[in-house]
C-alpha positions, 0 to 999 in steps of 0.5 A: 936098110929095107925102108931104101929097098923099098923106095928103089923097088917103088921108084916110077922111073925104074919100074918103066924101064923094068929096072930091078933092084937085085942086091944091096949091101952097104955100099954096093948094089946091084940092078938089071934089067932085060934090053927091048925093042924100044930101048934101042936108038935110031942106029939100032944100038942100045940107047945110051940114055937107057945104059946110064939110067941102068947104071945110075938106079945102082949108084944111087941105091949103093951110095944111099946105103952107107949114108942118106941122103947122098945126091950125085955131083957128078958122073963120067963114063964110057960105052964100050958095047952095045946091047941087043933086044933080049940081053939081060944088063946087070949094073953093080955100083960100088963105093971106091973112097968115102969122107964125110961129106963125099962118096966116090963109086965106081958103076959097072954094066955088064951084058950077060956078064961081059963089061960093056959100059963103065961109069965113076960117080961122085956124091955129096953126102948131106950131114 
């Protein structure tokens, strides 16, 4: 598990976005970031790609914590609210169902504890 933690913490894209890995256990991960001015879109909402990237970071860590390598097949979700610069966003990904070949995860993104987006993702597990 320590190798996975190190890999996630050293991911160049996550470092670029300021995403940290806060918790990791089998089938579950929590990642977070602080929103900056540069993360807002032209409508002055938090960029959806940022919110998705945070959820995806937790999804990747969680899905590879119980079976590596696991690769995303599908993700869908809903954006419920926005955030503003200075807000702390946290994404929690957790295993919902697994088989030998696939895993289904739920990723919830919170803005200072309030649900702002939710996603469901499926991974393929290489045996």
